[in-house]
N, CA, C and O atoms as a GROMACS GRO file, in nm:
protein
  440
    1THR      N    1  -0.928   0.960   1.007
    1THR     CA    2  -0.911   0.833   0.941
    1THR      C    3  -0.827   0.743   1.031
    1THR      O    4  -0.726   0.786   1.086
    2ARG      N    5  -0.869   0.620   1.045
    2ARG     CA    6  -0.796   0.527   1.129
    2ARG      C    7  -0.682   0.463   1.050
    2ARG      O    8  -0.693   0.443   0.930
    3SER      N    9  -0.576   0.433   1.119
    3SER     CA   10  -0.463   0.369   1.053
    3SER      C   11  -0.489   0.220   1.038
    3SER      O   12  -0.582   0.165   1.097
    4LYS      N   13  -0.405   0.156   0.958
    4LYS     CA   14  -0.417   0.013   0.935
    4LYS      C   15  -0.406  -0.064   1.067
    4LYS      O   16  -0.484  -0.155   1.092
    5MET      N   17  -0.310  -0.027   1.151
    5MET     CA   18  -0.290  -0.101   1.274
    5MET      C   19  -0.408  -0.087   1.369
    5MET      O   20  -0.441  -0.181   1.441
    6ALA      N   21  -0.472   0.028   1.371
    6ALA     CA   22  -0.583   0.050   1.462
    6ALA      C   23  -0.702  -0.038   1.425
    6ALA      O   24  -0.788  -0.063   1.510
    7ASP      N   25  -0.708  -0.083   1.301
    7ASP     CA   26  -0.819  -0.166   1.257
    7ASP      C   27  -0.797  -0.314   1.285
    7ASP      O   28  -0.888  -0.394   1.264
    8GLU      N   29  -0.680  -0.352   1.332
    8GLU     CA   30  -0.650  -0.492   1.357
    8GLU      C   31  -0.686  -0.525   1.501
    8GLU      O   32  -0.605  -0.503   1.592
    9ASP      N   33  -0.804  -0.578   1.522
    9ASP     CA   34  -0.847  -0.618   1.655
    9ASP      C   35  -0.829  -0.768   1.668
    9ASP      O   36  -0.824  -0.840   1.568
   10PHE      N   37  -0.820  -0.816   1.791
   10PHE     CA   38  -0.809  -0.959   1.814
   10PHE      C   39  -0.888  -0.994   1.940
   10PHE      O   40  -0.919  -0.908   2.022
   11GLU      N   41  -0.920  -1.121   1.954
   11GLU     CA   42  -0.993  -1.166   2.070
   11GLU      C   43  -0.892  -1.216   2.173
   11GLU      O   44  -0.811  -1.303   2.142
   12SER      N   45  -0.898  -1.161   2.294
   12SER     CA   46  -0.804  -1.202   2.397
   12SER      C   47  -0.846  -1.335   2.458
   12SER      O   48  -0.953  -1.388   2.427
   13GLU      N   49  -0.761  -1.387   2.546
   13GLU     CA   50  -0.790  -1.514   2.612
   13GLU      C   51  -0.918  -1.508   2.694
   13GLU      O   52  -0.982  -1.611   2.716
   14THR      N   53  -0.957  -1.390   2.739
   14THR     CA   54  -1.078  -1.375   2.819
   14THR      C   55  -1.202  -1.360   2.732
   14THR      O   56  -1.314  -1.351   2.784
   15GLY      N   57  -1.183  -1.358   2.601
   15GLY     CA   58  -1.297  -1.346   2.510
   15GLY      C   59  -1.331  -1.203   2.475
   15GLY      O   60  -1.422  -1.179   2.396
   16ASN      N   61  -1.260  -1.106   2.532
   16ASN     CA   62  -1.284  -0.965   2.501
   16ASN      C   63  -1.211  -0.928   2.372
   16ASN      O   64  -1.102  -0.978   2.344
   17VAL      N   65  -1.272  -0.842   2.294
   17VAL     CA   66  -1.206  -0.794   2.173
   17VAL      C   67  -1.118  -0.677   2.214
   17VAL      O   68  -1.166  -0.579   2.272
   18GLU      N   69  -0.990  -0.688   2.184
   18GLU     CA   70  -0.895  -0.584   2.219
   18GLU      C   71  -0.826  -0.536   2.093
   18GLU      O   72  -0.819  -0.608   1.993
   19SER      N   73  -0.777  -0.415   2.097
   19SER     CA   74  -0.708  -0.359   1.982
   19SER      C   75  -0.558  -0.377   1.998
   19SER      O   76  -0.507  -0.370   2.110
   20ARG      N   77  -0.487  -0.400   1.887
   20ARG     CA   78  -0.341  -0.407   1.889
   20ARG      C   79  -0.281  -0.267   1.883
   20ARG      O   80  -0.159  -0.251   1.886
   21TYR      N   81  -0.366  -0.167   1.875
   21TYR     CA   82  -0.321  -0.029   1.864
   21TYR      C   83  -0.238   0.008   1.986
   21TYR      O   84  -0.280  -0.013   2.100
   22ALA      N   85  -0.123   0.062   1.962
   22ALA     CA   86  -0.036   0.107   2.070
   22ALA      C   87   0.002   0.252   2.043
   22ALA      O   88   0.019   0.292   1.928
   23THR      N   89   0.014   0.329   2.148
   23THR     CA   90   0.051   0.469   2.134
   23THR      C   91   0.197   0.480   2.094
   23THR      O   92   0.283   0.409   2.147
   24VAL      N   93   0.225   0.569   2.002
   24VAL     CA   94   0.361   0.595   1.959
   24VAL      C   95   0.432   0.674   2.068
   24VAL      O   96   0.371   0.762   2.129
   25PRO      N   97   0.559   0.643   2.095
   25PRO     CA   98   0.631   0.717   2.198
   25PRO      C   99   0.640   0.866   2.166
   25PRO      O  100   0.637   0.905   2.050
   26PHE      N  101   0.652   0.947   2.270
   26PHE     CA  102   0.665   1.091   2.255
   26PHE      C  103   0.787   1.123   2.169
   26PHE      O  104   0.893   1.063   2.186
   27ASN      N  105   0.772   1.216   2.077
   27ASN     CA  106   0.883   1.262   1.995
   27ASN      C  107   0.897   1.412   2.017
   27ASN      O  108   0.808   1.488   1.982
   28PRO      N  109   1.009   1.455   2.076
   28PRO     CA  110   1.025   1.598   2.109
   28PRO      C  111   1.024   1.691   1.988
   28PRO      O  112   1.008   1.812   2.004
   29ARG      N  113   1.042   1.635   1.868
   29ARG     CA  114   1.037   1.720   1.748
   29ARG      C  115   0.895   1.763   1.717
   29ARG      O  116   0.874   1.860   1.644
   30PHE      N  117   0.795   1.692   1.773
   30PHE     CA  118   0.655   1.720   1.743
   30PHE      C  119   0.574   1.728   1.873
   30PHE      O  120   0.479   1.651   1.890
   31PRO      N  121   0.609   1.818   1.964
   31PRO     CA  122   0.546   1.816   2.096
   31PRO      C  123   0.398   1.858   2.099
   31PRO      O  124   0.318   1.795   2.168
   32TYR      N  125   0.363   1.960   2.027
   32TYR     CA  126   0.226   2.013   2.037
   32TYR      C  127   0.164   2.031   1.900
   32TYR      O  128   0.075   2.114   1.883
   33THR      N  129   0.209   1.956   1.802
   33THR     CA  130   0.163   1.978   1.667
   33THR      C  131   0.071   1.868   1.621
   33THR      O  132   0.065   1.760   1.680
   34ASN      N  133   0.002   1.895   1.515
   34ASN     CA  134  -0.073   1.794   1.444
   34ASN      C  135   0.026   1.683   1.409
   34ASN      O  136   0.141   1.711   1.376
   35GLN      N  137  -0.016   1.559   1.416
   35GLN     CA  138   0.075   1.448   1.396
   35GLN      C  139   0.108   1.419   1.249
   35GLN      O  140   0.177   1.321   1.219
   36THR      N  141   0.059   1.504   1.157
   36THR     CA  142   0.088   1.484   1.016
   36THR      C  143   0.239   1.484   0.989
   36THR      O  144   0.289   1.398   0.916
   37ARG      N  145   0.311   1.578   1.047
   37ARG     CA  146   0.456   1.584   1.026
   37ARG      C  147   0.525   1.462   1.086
   37ARG      O  148   0.620   1.410   1.027
   38HIS      N  149   0.478   1.417   1.201
   38HIS     CA  150   0.534   1.299   1.266
   38HIS      C  151   0.510   1.176   1.177
   38HIS      O  152   0.599   1.092   1.162
   39CYS      N  153   0.392   1.166   1.118
   39CYS     CA  154   0.358   1.058   1.026
   39CYS      C  155   0.455   1.058   0.909
   39CYS      O  156   0.516   0.956   0.878
   40TRP      N  157   0.470   1.172   0.844
   40TRP     CA  158   0.556   1.186   0.727
   40TRP      C  159   0.700   1.150   0.763
   40TRP      O  160   0.765   1.073   0.692
   41ALA      N  161   0.750   1.206   0.874
   41ALA     CA  162   0.889   1.180   0.915
   41ALA      C  163   0.909   1.031   0.942
   41ALA      O  164   1.012   0.975   0.904
   42GLY      N  165   0.812   0.967   1.007
   42GLY     CA  166   0.824   0.824   1.034
   42GLY      C  167   0.830   0.742   0.906
   42GLY      O  168   0.910   0.649   0.895
   43PHE      N  169   0.747   0.777   0.809
   43PHE     CA  170   0.747   0.706   0.681
   43PHE      C  171   0.881   0.724   0.609
   43PHE      O  172   0.940   0.628   0.561
   44VAL      N  173   0.929   0.848   0.603
   44VAL     CA  174   1.054   0.877   0.534
   44VAL      C  175   1.171   0.809   0.605
   44VAL      O  176   1.258   0.750   0.541
   45GLU      N  177   1.174   0.816   0.739
   45GLU     CA  178   1.283   0.755   0.814
   45GLU      C  179   1.282   0.603   0.798
   45GLU      O  180   1.387   0.540   0.789
   46TYR      N  181   1.163   0.544   0.793
   46TYR     CA  182   1.154   0.399   0.770
   46TYR      C  183   1.209   0.364   0.633
   46TYR      O  184   1.284   0.267   0.620
   47GLN      N  185   1.173   0.439   0.530
   47GLN     CA  186   1.219   0.410   0.395
   47GLN      C  187   1.371   0.419   0.387
   47GLN      O  188   1.434   0.337   0.321
   48LYS      N  189   1.430   0.518   0.454
   48LYS     CA  190   1.575   0.530   0.455
   48LYS      C  191   1.637   0.411   0.527
   48LYS      O  192   1.736   0.355   0.481
   49CYS      N  193   1.579   0.372   0.639
   49CYS     CA  194   1.629   0.258   0.716
   49CYS      C  195   1.620   0.131   0.634
   49CYS      O  196   1.718   0.056   0.625
   50ALA      N  197   1.506   0.106   0.573
   50ALA     CA  198   1.486  -0.015   0.494
   50ALA      C  199   1.579  -0.018   0.372
   50ALA      O  200   1.622  -0.125   0.330
   51ALA      N  201   1.608   0.099   0.316
   51ALA     CA  202   1.695   0.107   0.199
   51ALA      C  203   1.841   0.083   0.235
   51ALA      O  204   1.917   0.033   0.152
   52THR      N  205   1.882   0.119   0.356
   52THR     CA  206   2.022   0.108   0.393
   52THR      C  207   2.051  -0.010   0.486
   52THR      O  208   2.166  -0.052   0.497
   53ALA      N  209   1.950  -0.063   0.551
   53ALA     CA  210   1.969  -0.176   0.642
   53ALA      C  211   1.887  -0.293   0.590
   53ALA      O  212   1.926  -0.360   0.495
   54SER      N  213   1.774  -0.315   0.653
   54SER     CA  214   1.684  -0.423   0.613
   54SER      C  215   1.548  -0.394   0.673
   54SER      O  216   1.538  -0.337   0.781
   55GLU      N  217   1.443  -0.434   0.603
   55GLU     CA  218   1.308  -0.415   0.657
   55GLU      C  219   1.290  -0.489   0.789
   55GLU      O  220   1.207  -0.450   0.870
   56ASP      N  221   1.368  -0.595   0.810
   56ASP     CA  222   1.358  -0.675   0.932
   56ASP      C  223   1.440  -0.620   1.048
   56ASP      O  224   1.428  -0.669   1.160
   57ASP      N  225   1.521  -0.519   1.023
   57ASP     CA  226   1.602  -0.458   1.127
   57ASP      C  227   1.510  -0.405   1.238
   57ASP      O  228   1.408  -0.342   1.207
   58PRO      N  229   1.542  -0.430   1.365
   58PRO     CA  230   1.454  -0.384   1.475
   58PRO      C  231   1.425  -0.234   1.472
   58PRO      O  232   1.312  -0.193   1.501
   59GLN      N  233   1.524  -0.153   1.439
   59GLN     CA  234   1.501  -0.008   1.431
   59GLN      C  235   1.403   0.024   1.320
   59GLN      O  236   1.315   0.108   1.336
   60CYS      N  237   1.418  -0.044   1.206
   60CYS     CA  238   1.326  -0.022   1.094
   60CYS      C  239   1.184  -0.064   1.135
   60CYS      O  240   1.088   0.004   1.099
   61GLN      N  241   1.171  -0.172   1.208
   61GLN     CA  242   1.040  -0.218   1.252
   61GLN      C  243   0.975  -0.116   1.346
   61GLN      O  244   0.854  -0.095   1.340
   62ARG      N  245   1.054  -0.054   1.434
   62ARG     CA  246   1.000   0.051   1.523
   62ARG      C  247   0.950   0.170   1.441
   62ARG      O  248   0.844   0.224   1.468
   63LEU      N  249   1.028   0.208   1.340
   63LEU     CA  250   0.986   0.320   1.254
   63LEU      C  251   0.859   0.284   1.178
   63LEU      O  252   0.769   0.367   1.164
   64LYS      N  253   0.852   0.161   1.129
   64LYS     CA  254   0.732   0.116   1.057
   64LYS      C  255   0.610   0.121   1.147
   64LYS      O  256   0.503   0.165   1.106
   65ASN      N  257   0.626   0.075   1.271
   65ASN     CA  258   0.515   0.080   1.366
   65ASN      C  259   0.468   0.224   1.388
   65ASN      O  260   0.348   0.249   1.399
   66THR      N  261   0.563   0.317   1.395
   66THR     CA  262   0.528   0.457   1.415
   66THR      C  263   0.443   0.509   1.301
   66THR      O  264   0.334   0.563   1.324
   67PHE      N  265   0.490   0.493   1.177
   67PHE     CA  266   0.412   0.552   1.068
   67PHE      C  267   0.283   0.477   1.044
   67PHE      O  268   0.183   0.539   1.007
   68GLU      N  269   0.281   0.345   1.064
   68GLU     CA  270   0.155   0.272   1.044
   68GLU      C  271   0.051   0.309   1.149
   68GLU      O  272  -0.069   0.301   1.124
   69THR      N  273   0.098   0.350   1.266
   69THR     CA  274   0.006   0.392   1.372
   69THR      C  275  -0.046   0.532   1.348
   69THR      O  276  -0.164   0.560   1.373
   70LEU      N  277   0.040   0.621   1.299
   70LEU     CA  278   0.003   0.762   1.284
   70LEU      C  279  -0.062   0.798   1.151
   70LEU      O  280  -0.146   0.888   1.146
   71CYS      N  281  -0.025   0.730   1.045
   71CYS     CA  282  -0.065   0.773   0.912
   71CYS      C  283  -0.196   0.708   0.868
   71CYS      O  284  -0.218   0.589   0.892
   72PRO      N  285  -0.282   0.784   0.805
   72PRO     CA  286  -0.404   0.726   0.745
   72PRO      C  287  -0.365   0.624   0.638
   72PRO      O  288  -0.270   0.644   0.562
   73TYR      N  289  -0.438   0.516   0.634
   73TYR     CA  290  -0.410   0.406   0.542
   73TYR      C  291  -0.406   0.453   0.396
   73TYR      O  292  -0.324   0.406   0.317
   74GLN      N  293  -0.495   0.546   0.360
   74GLN     CA  294  -0.499   0.595   0.222
   74GLN      C  295  -0.368   0.663   0.184
   74GLN      O  296  -0.320   0.648   0.071
   75TRP      N  297  -0.310   0.737   0.277
   75TRP     CA  298  -0.181   0.801   0.249
   75TRP      C  299  -0.076   0.696   0.224
   75TRP      O  300   0.004   0.707   0.130
   76LEU      N  301  -0.074   0.591   0.308
   76LEU     CA  302   0.028   0.487   0.295
   76LEU      C  303   0.014   0.414   0.162
   76LEU      O  304   0.115   0.380   0.099
   77GLU      N  305  -0.108   0.390   0.119
   77GLU     CA  306  -0.129   0.328  -0.012
   77GLU      C  307  -0.073   0.417  -0.123
   77GLU      O  308  -0.003   0.370  -0.213
   78GLU      N  309  -0.105   0.546  -0.115
   78GLU     CA  310  -0.059   0.640  -0.218
   78GLU      C  311   0.093   0.653  -0.217
   78GLU      O  312   0.156   0.650  -0.322
   79TRP      N  313   0.151   0.666  -0.098
   79TRP     CA  314   0.297   0.678  -0.089
   79TRP      C  315   0.365   0.551  -0.136
   79TRP      O  316   0.470   0.556  -0.200
   80GLY      N  317   0.305   0.434  -0.105
   80GLY     CA  318   0.359   0.307  -0.152
   80GLY      C  319   0.361   0.301  -0.304
   80GLY      O  320   0.458   0.254  -0.364
   81THR      N  321   0.254   0.348  -0.365
   81THR     CA  322   0.247   0.354  -0.512
   81THR      C  323   0.355   0.447  -0.566
   81THR      O  324   0.421   0.416  -0.665
   82HIS      N  325   0.373   0.561  -0.501
   82HIS     CA  326   0.476   0.656  -0.543
   82HIS      C  327   0.615   0.593  -0.530
   82HIS      O  328   0.700   0.612  -0.617
   83MET      N  329   0.637   0.519  -0.420
   83MET     CA  330   0.766   0.452  -0.401
   83MET      C  331   0.788   0.350  -0.513
   83MET      O  332   0.896   0.344  -0.571
   84ASP      N  333   0.686   0.270  -0.542
   84ASP     CA  334   0.697   0.169  -0.649
   84ASP      C  335   0.729   0.231  -0.784
   84ASP      O  336   0.803   0.174  -0.863
   85ASN      N  337   0.673   0.349  -0.809
   85ASN     CA  338   0.692   0.418  -0.937
   85ASN      C  339   0.812   0.513  -0.936
   85ASN      O  340   0.836   0.585  -1.033
   86LYS      N  341   0.886   0.513  -0.825
   86LYS     CA  342   1.004   0.599  -0.811
   86LYS      C  343   0.973   0.747  -0.828
   86LYS      O  344   1.054   0.822  -0.882
   87VAL      N  345   0.854   0.789  -0.782
   87VAL     CA  346   0.816   0.930  -0.791
   87VAL      C  347   0.784   0.988  -0.653
   87VAL      O  348   0.728   1.097  -0.643
   88PHE      N  349   0.819   0.916  -0.547
   88PHE     CA  350   0.796   0.967  -0.412
   88PHE      C  351   0.883   1.091  -0.392
   88PHE      O  352   0.999   1.091  -0.433
   89PRO      N  353   0.831   1.197  -0.329
   89PRO     CA  354   0.907   1.322  -0.318
   89PRO      C  355   1.047   1.308  -0.258
   89PRO      O  356   1.137   1.383  -0.296
   90ALA      N  357   1.068   1.214  -0.166
   90ALA     CA  358   1.200   1.197  -0.105
   90ALA      C  359   1.279   1.084  -0.170
   90ALA      O  360   1.383   1.044  -0.116
   91GLN      N  361   1.235   1.032  -0.282
   91GLN     CA  362   1.299   0.917  -0.348
   91GLN      C  363   1.447   0.941  -0.375
   91GLN      O  364   1.529   0.851  -0.356
   92GLU      N  365   1.481   1.060  -0.419
   92GLU     CA  366   1.620   1.091  -0.450
   92GLU      C  367   1.710   1.075  -0.328
   92GLU      O  368   1.824   1.029  -0.339
   93ILE      N  369   1.659   1.112  -0.211
   93ILE     CA  370   1.735   1.098  -0.087
   93ILE      C  371   1.764   0.950  -0.061
   93ILE      O  372   1.877   0.914  -0.028
   94PHE      N  373   1.662   0.864  -0.076
   94PHE     CA  374   1.682   0.721  -0.053
   94PHE      C  375   1.785   0.666  -0.150
   94PHE      O  376   1.875   0.591  -0.111
   95ASP      N  377   1.771   0.703  -0.276
   95ASP     CA  378   1.863   0.652  -0.378
   95ASP      C  379   2.007   0.694  -0.349
   95ASP      O  380   2.099   0.615  -0.366
   96GLN      N  381   2.027   0.820  -0.304
   96GLN     CA  382   2.160   0.869  -0.272
   96GLN      C  383   2.218   0.794  -0.152
   96GLN      O  384   2.336   0.760  -0.151
   97GLU      N  385   2.135   0.769  -0.050
   97GLU     CA  386   2.183   0.699   0.068
   97GLU      C  387   2.220   0.555   0.037
   97GLU      O  388   2.321   0.504   0.086
   98VAL      N  389   2.139   0.489  -0.045
   98VAL     CA  390   2.170   0.351  -0.084
   98VAL      C  391   2.300   0.348  -0.164
   98VAL      O  392   2.384   0.261  -0.141
   99ALA      N  393   2.316   0.441  -0.257
   99ALA     CA  394   2.439   0.447  -0.338
   99ALA      C  395   2.561   0.474  -0.249
   99ALA      O  396   2.665   0.411  -0.266
  100ALA      N  397   2.547   0.566  -0.156
  100ALA     CA  398   2.657   0.597  -0.065
  100ALA      C  399   2.691   0.477   0.022
  100ALA      O  400   2.809   0.448   0.046
  101ARG      N  401   2.591   0.407   0.069
  101ARG     CA  402   2.613   0.289   0.154
  101ARG      C  403   2.684   0.180   0.074
  101ARG      O  404   2.777   0.116   0.124
  102LYS      N  405   2.641   0.159  -0.050
  102LYS     CA  406   2.705   0.058  -0.135
  102LYS      C  407   2.849   0.097  -0.166
  102LYS      O  408   2.937   0.012  -0.170
  103ASP      N  409   2.873   0.228  -0.187
  103ASP     CA  410   3.007   0.277  -0.217
  103ASP      C  411   3.100   0.253  -0.098
  103ASP      O  412   3.213   0.209  -0.116
  104VAL      N  413   3.052   0.282   0.023
  104VAL     CA  414   3.131   0.260   0.145
  104VAL      C  415   3.159   0.112   0.161
  104VAL      O  416   3.272   0.073   0.192
  105HIS      N  417   3.057   0.028   0.141
  105HIS     CA  418   3.075  -0.116   0.154
  105HIS      C  419   3.175  -0.168   0.051
  105HIS      O  420   3.259  -0.253   0.081
  106HIS      N  421   3.166  -0.116  -0.071
  106HIS     CA  422   3.257  -0.158  -0.179
  106HIS      C  423   3.402  -0.126  -0.144
  106HIS      O  424   3.490  -0.208  -0.166
  107HIS      N  425   3.426  -0.007  -0.088
  107HIS     CA  426   3.563   0.034  -0.051
  107HIS      C  427   3.617  -0.050   0.063
  107HIS      O  428   3.738  -0.073   0.070
  108HIS      N  429   3.531  -0.096   0.154
  108HIS     CA  430   3.576  -0.179   0.266
  108HIS      C  431   3.610  -0.321   0.222
  108HIS      O  432   3.687  -0.390   0.289
  109THR      N  433   3.554  -0.366   0.113
  109THR     CA  434   3.577  -0.503   0.068
  109THR      C  435   3.693  -0.515  -0.030
  109THR      O  436   3.730  -0.626  -0.068
  110GLU      N  437   3.750  -0.403  -0.071
  110GLU     CA  438   3.862  -0.407  -0.166
  110GLU      C  439   3.992  -0.435  -0.095
  110GLU      O  440   4.097  -0.442  -0.159
   0.00000   0.00000   0.00000
């Protein structure tokens, strides 16, 4: 299954149709494995980043590019629905990190 990013083609200045698809950088945690784990880790790491920083943060954008490149679009739709419904398997981790971040910020502002 192709990812969302792989389906976004554009016409270059020379009139050739080129793909915006870019290879994800090597990750030593997943050297010789099926990229499913890399996809999942990228999605989870992006969600943690977006929950504690901002979706616009450059690091978050790199993580988003990774999972959008590696993950099948159908998975992303399903995981997005799970996130919206607060039933994503790692949701508790995100909620704990956001709470911890807010608690740290609250103590620094007192």
